[in-house]
N, C-alpha and C positions, 0 to 999 in steps of 0.2 A: 256094293260094287264101288270100287274107287277110295274105299274108306282107308284108315290108318293101318290096318293090318295087309292090305293088298300090297304094300310097298316091298313085302318080303319076297314077293313072287317076280319082281322085275329083274331082269338078266342084268348081269354086272355091266355089261357092254353100255346098255342103256344108261345106268346110273354114270358112267365114265363120260358118255357122250354129253349128257346133261351138265356135268361138272365143267368140261370143256365149254360149251357154249355160255355157261354162268359166267366162267372166268373170262372169256372172251368180251362178253357184254359188260363186265365190270371194267376190264382195261380199256374199251371204248368209252366209256363214261368218264374213267379217270382222265382220258386224253381230252374229252370235251371240256370236262371242269378246267383242266390246264390251260386249255386255249382260252376259254373265258377269262380266266385269272391274267394270263398274259395280256390278253387285249384290253382288260382294265387297266393294267399297269401302265401300258404304253400310252393309253389314253391321258393317265395322271401324270407320266414323263413329259408329254408335250410342253406344258408351261415350263418345264425344267429346260427341256432344250432349247426352246425359244429364249430364256434367261441367259444360257450359254451363250448362244449365238449373239445376243445383245452386248453381252460383255466382251466377247471377242471384237466385235466392230467397235465398241468403245475404247478398247484398248489400242486397237490399230489408229482409231482417230486421235487418240491421246498421244500416242508415239509421233504422229504426222504433226499435230499442234507443238508438241514439245521441241521437235527439229524447227518448226517455225519460230518458235521463241527463241532458241537458239542462235538462229538467223538474223531475227531482228536485234538481239542483242549483241551480237557481233557487229552487224551491218550499222546499225544505228545508234545503239546506246541510249535509247529514248523510251519514253512511256510506251510504245507501240508493242515492244516485247512483254512488257508487263501484263498487258491485255491477253496476249497470246498464252502466257503462262496461267493466267487465271483459267481460261477456256481449258488449257491442259489439265489443270487440277480438278476441275469439275468432271471432264470425260473420265478421267482415271478413278475418280471415286465411284462414279455412275458402274464402270467396267467392274471394279473390286465388288461392289455390293451385288452386282447380277451375277457374277461369276460364282461367287461363295453360296449364293442362294441357291443356284442352278446346280452346281455340283453336290450340295447337301441333299437336295430334293432327288437327284439322280441315285445317289449312294442309298436314299431310304427307300426306293422303289424297286432294289435289287433282289432282295430275298424271297421272291415269289416261287422260284423253282425248287427250294429245299424240301417243303412239304411235299410237293408232287412227287419227288424222288423217293422220298420215304414211304409214301403211300403206295407207290408202285412196288417197291421192294417188299412191302407188306403183304400185298396182294399176291405176288408172285410166290412168296413163301406159303401162304396159305393155299395156293393151287398145287404146288407141290406137295405139300402135307395132306391134301385131301385126294390126291391122286395115288398115293402110296398103299 
């Protein structure tokens, strides 16, 4: 009872229902896996986003100090503008490094959805083939 040979006595509707259930469970498992992978990618991208924000803030401050340096240069033509220009150079350097690193990390974290898409297509093809 319930051995290998008893599978031939099952109605085709039961087999199709089982295939449908298995396909649904497989799709649900793929979705759970994709959610987990996306969650991990977002956690990994947090530091890159912070670096991009720091880079943008540094760039804005760099622009401000550049304008301040121009103001001092035009107003006084004294060493005060040189100090502002040095601060500008340091802020722009920090911004460039942070932006470059952050953008590189964001680009590296993007290709997570391609394997999921391929897997879902493969599973859909398998379900279509199994129900024919």
